[in-house]
N, C-alpha and C positions, 0 to 999 in steps of 0.2 A: 503493499501500500502505499502511495504518498502520502500523505498525510500535511493536509495544509489547509487553510482559513477563507476569510470570506471578506468582504468590504462590507463594513457597517457603518459607510458614509452617509448612504442611505438618500439614494439621489434619487428616490421619488421614481423608479423603475415601477410602481404598481401604479394607482391609484392616483388624482388629481389630488385628492384631500391629502394623498399620505406623502405627495410630495412637498406638500404647502408647511403639512408638519413637519416633516425631516427638514426641508430646509430653515425652519424658524429654530428648532432645536439644536442643528449644528451652527446656528448662530451665521451661515451664509448659503448662497445660493446654491442650488443643485448644478452641475458642474456637466454641460451635455455630453462631452466627448469621453467621458470616464467610463473605465469598464473594458475587462478581460473576459469575453464572454464564451462560454461552452457552445459548441456547435449544435447541441439540443436545447439552448435557451438563449437565443440571438432577439435583440430588444426591437422588434417587427415596427411597435408604434411609435418608440422612441427616432425610430431611423426615419420612421414618414413624417413626423411631425417636425423634426429638425431638418431633413435634407429632402424630404418628397420622395424619398425613394426606399422602397421594400423587395430585398433579394429575394427570388422565389429558391421551393428546394433545390432546382436542380442547380443554381446557382451556387450555394452553398456546399453541395454534395460534392461538385466540381471542384471547387477553391482546397476543400478537405481533402481532397484523394489527390490535389496536386502537392500540397503541403508533404513535409518531409523532418523525421524526427532526427537527426545527429546528434545528439547528445545536446544537440543547441537547434538550429531552426535551418530548414531550406525549403527548395522548390523543383520540382520537375518542369526544364523547360522546352522541353522536345519530345517526340515520340520516342525516341531512341534512348531513353533514359540518361539524358543530361541532365544534372543538377545544378543550380545557382546555389551559390553560399557565400561566405564572407570570406577571405583572408585568415584574418585569427580563428576561424571555426577549422578550419584547414590546417591550419599554423602546422600543429601537433604532426599532422601526417608527412608535412613538407620534412621537418624536424627531420622526423624518424626514416625519412627515405633519404635524407640529404648523408653527405661523408664529407669527410675534408677536400677531395677533387670537387664534387657537386653540392654544393653548397644552395639546396632550394628556396631557404629561407632569406638569404640575402640577393639572388640574383635572379630567384624566379625559375618558371618550367613551364614551357608549352609542347604538349605531347606533338602537333602539326599533322597526325594521324589517330586512329583508333588504335592500330596496332602498337604503337609508344606509350599507350595511355598507362601508369603504373600500379599496379596493386597495392593496396594499402592494407598492409599485415592487420587481421582483429578487427577491421571498422565495421561495423552493421550500421543498417538504417533503418527505420520502420516506417509505414504509413499507413494511419489511422481509418480503419474498414470502417468501424462501427461504433456505435456508445447504445449501451444498456444500463436501465436505472435495477439497481440491484439492491438498492437501501433494504426492503424490506426482507431480503433473502441474508443478509449480514447482521441486520440488527436481531432477527430470529436466532442468531446461534447465541445470543447473551442469556442468560440465565438470571431469573427473576432474585433481585437480591446481589447480583455479584458488584464486587468491590471495584473503583476503576481499574486495577492493574487487570482481576481476573474478567472484566469484561472488556479490555483489550485485548488480552490473549485469547479470548474464544471468537472476537471478532477475526484475529488474525486466522485462525483454525480454519473458520468459514471462508475467509477471501482465498485461502491457501487454494481451499475446495474448487472455489468456482475460477479461478484462474487454470488450477490443473485441469479439470472438465473441459474449459473452452479450449484446452489445446488438445485435449484426445479427441473431442467433437468435430473440431472446425478445420484444427491444424494452424491458427492463427494464435499468437500468443497474446495470451490475456493477462491485463492488468486492472487491477480494483482500486481505484482512483478515490480519496477520502475528498469530502468538496463539503463547504462551509462547516468547517471543523468539527466534523462528522457529523454534520444533520442529512447527510445525503453520502450514498456512494453511487458509484458508476462504472460498469466492467466495458473499457476499450479495449477491443482486438484489433491488432495489428498483423499485418503481412511486413516481413521483416528479406533484405537483402543483405546478402552477407557477402560478396564478388564488388565490393567499391573499389575505381582507379581514378586517380588523380588526373585530370587534363589538362587543366591551366591554373595557374596562380602566378600574380605580380611578385615582381621584388617586395621586400617590406619597405623600402624607402618610400614606393607608390602607392603601398596601403596605409601606411603608419604616418603620411609625410607631416611633421611637426612633432613627430615621437609624443612622450610622456607630457610634454608642456601643453599640447593642443589636445590630448585626450580628454574627451567630455568637455569638449567647448564649439562652440560657432561662434561666426561661419568657419566651417571644415572643407578641408580640400584632400581627401583621400579616396583614392579607388581600393576599398576594402572587400575586394569579390576574389572569389575563386571559382575553380570549376568542376565536377566530378561525375562520375558515370556509373550507374550502376548496371549490373552486369547479371545474366542468367543462363546457367547453362555455357559457360564461356562467351558468348554473345552480349551485347548489350541490350538491355532490359528493353523487351515493348510496351511501353506504359502507354492506356488511355486515355487517362487524367493528366495534362501538363498546361502549364501558361502559357497564352499567347501572349506576344509583346504588342504593348501599343509603342511605337517609334518616335510617335509625339512625343509623350511621356505626360506630363501633371502640369496644370499650371495653376497660380494661386488662387486660393479658394476653394480648388475640387473636393469632391469629397474622395478619401482613399480608405482603403481597410490592409489593414495588415494582419498576416495568419502564421502564428508562431506559435512555440513552446516557451512562456516565460515561466521563468526559475520557481522565483519567491517573492510574495509579498505577506505584508505584517498588516493588513487594514483592521482583522476579526481580531489583533492582540488585544488585551486590557491595560490599561495604563501600566497596571504595576509591573505587568511583563516590560513592555518597552522601557521602563525605568533602569528594570534591572540590565537590559542590553545596552542600553545608556550608561549606566556606572559601573557595571561588570562584565558583561561577554565581550562588548567590541573594544571597551578598552584593552582586556587582556588580546585581543586578537591584532589590533594593532600593534600594540608592540613587539608580538612575534612576529608578524609581517615585517616592519621594519628590521628586527634585527637578521632575518633572513635574507633581506634586501640587500644590507650591508655585506653579508657573508658571501652573498653571490657577485657582488660589484667584486670585491676583493680576489674571490677565484677567478673574475673575469680578466681584470686587470693582469693574470700572469701571461696572457697571451691572445693571440686570435682563435688559435683551437679551443680555447677555454672557454673566450667570449662566446665562439658558435655553439656549445655545447650547453651554455647557461643560459643563453639568448632566450629562447623557448619561455623556460622557466619564471626568469624576470621579466620578461614582458606581462606575465597572467598573473604573474604578486602585483605587479607595480598597478596594473589594471583592478585588481581584488582592493589593494590598497588607497587607491583615490577613489574607487566606490564607497568604501567602508567608511571613508573620513568623510564624503560626503552624506552617506547615510547617519551620521552621527552629528554632524552639524544639525540636519534635522531634527533628531532628537534633544537636542541642547537649544534649540527654537523655539522659545516661550510662548511663540503664538501658534507655531503647531500644536503642540502639548496641551495647549490652553483649547484649543480646536476638541482634541479626542478627549480632555474631562469631561469638555459639554457635550458630546456626543456619551458618553459613558454614564454621567449623572442624568440625562433626560433619558436614556434607556431604562437605568437600573429606576429612577422616579416610575416612572410606567409600568412595569413589572411590580413595583412595591405596592401601586394601588391597586391593582387587581389580587383579590385573595388567591386564586387557583394560581395562577402565573408566580406570585412569590411563593407559594408553595413549591411548586415543580421547579422555577430556574432562580429563584433569589438569592442563595445559596454559592451562583456560580464564581463569583469574584474573590470570597471569601477561599474559595477551594485552590483557585489561583494564587492568593497569598500564601496560602498553607505549601502549596509546592515549590515557589521560590524561596520561601526560608529556607524549606530542606535543600535546596541549590546553592544557597548563600553558606548554609553549615558543611556544605562539599565540596566547596570551589576548587580544593587544589586537587584533590581527585578527579575530578572533572575535567580540569585544564590539563592537568601533567601525567594522566594515564590511558585516556582515551584518545589522546593525541599521537600516542608510540607508534602508534603503526602507519601513520601520514595519511591516511583516512583508504587507505588500499594503493596508494602509488610507492614507490619505488620499490627495493628488493626486498626489504623488511614488509613491506606491505603485502607484498606479493608470497611470500611467505605463509605469512599470517591465512591468507586466503586459501594454501595448499594444505594445510595444519586443519583449518575448518571443513576445507572440504572433506577432508580423509575421516571426522570425524561425524559431520551433517549427514551424508550420503546414506550411509547405515541406518539413520534414524525414520520412522514412518514421516512422510513428506510434511505433515502439519505440524510437525513438533520441532520442525530444522529452524535455523535462524534465516532471518528476513534475508536475501541475497541467493539464499542454499535450496531454493524450492526447487521441483521438479520444473516448472515454467523457464526458472531463471538459469537451469544449470547450463543449454548450449553458450546463453554469452557468456556467462562467468569462464567457462574451459575453453572458447577462443581469446577472448582477453587474456588468460595465462598463458596460452600456448603460441600466440602471436610471437612473429620476432621484432625484436624491438631495440635499438643500441644503450649501452649499459656503459656508464661512462664510471667506472671505479672510483675515480678518484676524486671525482663529483659526489657520487653518493658518498664518500667516506666525509670527506667535509661538512655535508650537511647530516648523514648520522652521530658523527662526533657531536655536531651543535645540538643535537634534539637530546643526548644523552646528557651533557652540560646543563642544559635548561631545564631538564628534569631532576637533577641534581639539587640545583639551587631553588627550585621551587619545593619539592618534596625533603632536601634534606639528607645527608648521605646515612644517617641511621633508620630513614624508613626501611620500612621491611619491603616494600616492591622495588625501590633502588637498590636494595644489595640483590635481589632476585634479579634484576635488569646487568648488572653490571658483575655480578660472578667473581668479585673479588679483582677485577679491573680498573684502570683509570678508562673515563668515557673515550677519550681518544686512542689509547691503547686496543679497547673494545671494538671500537668501530673498523679501525685497522685489520684486527686480526680475524673478522668476521668476513670482513670484505676481500680479503685477501686468500680465505679460505674455501668461500662459497662457489658453485657451483649452476646458481639459480640464474647468473646470466646467458646460461646455455636453455635456446627454448627446447631443444631435444630433452634435456634432462629434468626442464619444467613437465614436460608430458610424458615422460617415463614415471616420475612422480606420482601423476593423476591415475597413471593402469591399474587396474583391479579395484577401482572404486578408492586408490590413493593407502593400501594396505601397507606399502613401502615407508609411509610419512613415520610412521611410530619409530620405525626403529634407524631413520636415516641418522647419518652421523653430520650430514650439511652442517657447517656452525649457525646459518643462518636462520635455518628450518629448528634445529635446536633452540636457536632462542626464542623463537616464534612457540614452541613448545611449552618452553616455559612462562613466557610471559601472558600467554592465551587464557589462563583461567581467571587470573586476576583481571584481565580485560573482561572478559565475559562477565564476571561478578559486579566490577562496576558499572558497564553496559544495564546490566540485569535492574540493579538501584534506580540509574536514573531513569530507566524509562518506566518503572513502578512507580516511581515518588514523583517523578516530575512529568515525562511526558504524558503517560496515562491519565494523569491528573486534570493535567492541562486541556488533555483532547477532550476528555469528559465534559469538564467545567466550559470548553469553548462550542462544544456541542449544544449544550444548555444556552451559553450566548445568542448563538444563530438561533436558536428556535425561539427564543424569546423576541430575538427582531422578528421573527418571519410574524409570531402572534400579533406584534405590536404595529409595525410597518407595512407586512404583505410577504409575498415572496419573490417579487418582481426584482430581481437584483442578482447578481453575480459572483463567483467565489473569488478568493484568494488566487494566486498564482499558487498552478501545482507542478511546474515544469510540463506538462500535459498543452496536447492543442487550444489555442484561443482565437477568438477573432476580437480584434479590438477595429475603431473605425478615429476619422476624425478627419479633418482639412487641412490643404497645404496652406499653412501661415508663417509670416514672419513671426516678429514677439517686439514690445518694448523693452528696452534695457538702459538704464539712467536718462540720460536725457537725447537718445536718439531712438532708432530702430533698428532692429538684426534683418537682414531681407531674409526672406524665404528660399531663395536658390543661391550657391555660388557656381563659378563658372570654372572654365583651364585658365580665363585671364588672369582669376583671382591667385590661382596657384604659382603662377609666376609671379604675380605681384607680390607675393608674400615672402616668398624665396628670395626675391631680388631685396626684399626689404630689410631680411636678416642678413646678407651677404653671399646669400646662396651656400650656405656653409652649415655642416651638421645633419641635422635632424630636419632643417629648411631647404635643404639644396634639393634642385630638381632633379628626380631618377635619371640618372643615363640616357634609358631607352624615350623617355619623354622629351630630354632636350633635343637630343638628336634628331627628334622626327617632329618639332616646332612647327617649322613651316607646313605641315600637312594637316596639323589638328586646326580643327574649327576652334577657336579660342574661346568662343561664344557659347561652346555647349555648356549647358548645365552639368554640375559636376556632383553637386550632394544638395538635398532639401530636407526642409523640416514641416513635420506633422505635428497635429496636437492628438493622433492616435497614441490611447494609454499602454503603454510598454515597460518593460524590466529587465534586469541580466534574463538571459536563456532568448531574449527575440533576436539576437545576432544569428544574421543570416535569413529574417523572414521577408518574405516577400511582402511588397506593397502594391497592391492594384488597384483600379479605379472601376466604377459602375459596370460595365460591360465584363469585369472580373481578368482584363488585361494586365499583365506586369507593367509598371511604371518606375519601380525603383526598388532598393534592396536596403532592408534596415541594419545599421551597423555599430548603433551607439544610441545612448539619448546624452543631452547635455547637463551639465552640472547641477542643473535648478530643476533636475529630473527626480537626483537621488531621495529627495523625501518623501517622492511620491510611493515611494516603500511604503509609508506609514497612512499618509494622507494626500488623496488625490490635488493637484491645482493647477489650472491649464495655463495662467496666466503666462509663464516665462517656461515652463517645462515641454520640451519638446522630443521629439521622437528625430533621430537621424538618418538618411539614408542615401545611399547611393542612387543615383539619377540614370535610371536605366540607357537614355541617351548618351550618356557619360560610358557605360560599358560596352554599348554597338561601338560610338567611335574610340575608345582606347583597342579594340579587340583588333579594329581594323587598321588602324593607322600607327599603333605605335608597338602594338607586337606582333602583327604580321600571322593574325587568328583570325581573318574574314571566314575563313568557313564553322570556327564555330559562332560567329556573328549570322551567318547564314544561316545555320542550323535554326539558331533560335526564331530568328526573322522569318523563312521557309517554313517552319512548323506553325505560324498564326497563321497560314491560308491554306 
């Protein structure tokens, strides 16, 4: 399950009286373009009232089936399985395929023809085939009188059964998605493609012009795009649903739609939860990220090869750091927190006035405070133990996955840890077995730092610290483990998984031995957190959502869950200071900004672009902004017009959009996209990839 929340900004997606009441209670008018809507709950009345447009079911089905989940967002743009997404979405694949001799991150890659397209080991994509409401089935698995922890376990057993049955009956991957804080559950069925190849990616300088200084800013001048292709049975996949291109693009004021996979919003979270994030969780994450950034920069300074190895990790780290800082600024904004307080107090007051609602839902906010109190009392354990496996990243993360696989595979499906159920195993095994470059010197630096951080946080006498270090110093332990491990060999990893991982229990690989040593403590810590925090908060937020439904109506959207959503808005600039920010930028602006900084460093014109300046129509729109409601995970989302034709490619939000994680505001917050006209112009005029532009455009006829 992906357990996520809802928006209770209460925009008036219900009746007109509800709209008026919600606006008054929130202390501000409802926002016309707010919402990350599920495809089975699109606000038709809202769209008709605001834009005079109502999409047909066929229109919605086509856009849904053209949209691609790639652990971010993407879309099919030709009948031959051509996929359009962001450079930074495909960046990890480019890094894995790169070598010191062929640096695709720095130099880019153009296949030229289909037989030159590069297979990406371990990459899978999926397309949302259908949605089914399974709320009754999931809730029916909860026994009367169950505690929050028991109820969560019983729901997980039921969802595992639903997902497993989906795979058996349909051959499609099933995922039960938690919506509205647990007030609704939906089964999402996916068609998967496991043969994905790199077709085109521009050089990093073109995709990330302006570097970290321009990240999350606008005006922007980035060609943040890449192209992949899905294959089936060794041939380009034939897809019936793909997006046709509008070569004319969009214009200011046009209604546009964004179809993608927003990762997380916290608009349902209670004030107490946001204050804990502000005062504790985010502070710790930021400190850790800043420390890692310094570490990676020091490693990169050793030489060009070290810089190449660390570049992708550093890119995403700096991106996360900047976005988290923006979210924290939002939580420190007295006006934003006052809005949240006003909304919460209004809903609680409405609940308290109704004896039935008060009995059913009145204790929800107190339950959240109890969960947060437990978390505050276990902060060090949560921070320093649960992060040891690096979230499944690196060789240690991989070792923990292998160890857990060997233990979980022998259990009944419903009793396994999340991530190890039958429906999830094919993806897990593909990821473990996929060949990928491993840089042991970089892993050593990061692992030693993680151990040192753990010792500082928990103290050298902590039992868990002693279990991890096993009598060694952090740097010596990291060195000895990485020197002795064979987990960098995909054939060795594959061998360990054979016979349901029976060899893992006696494996003498030092990385596997460390994973076996620490896994019991990590499991115990994780279970305690799930029982005392996650389960309690989920049960409480379900009550908050249902209370909101009872008071304001059900015509609203859930918080982002990483699953497919439809957002909409208009192409529009915005006021800033004493001036206006334009809706579009152009290639003219790219050259102007570069020369304004002396054409140096992150502000230098990419060599290929500079060499073909005379061929480029410089007035071609490069980037544009719209008011569609997006967040992290929307990267790579297609932007389409009323006819469902592709006009852009989402790649960012501006800095003003970061607080929208908690409260939506479209005054200055904007979705930033690459204009389709820039994509076609660059393919034809800069990269000699007119065949790809033609494939996109010809597919439109």
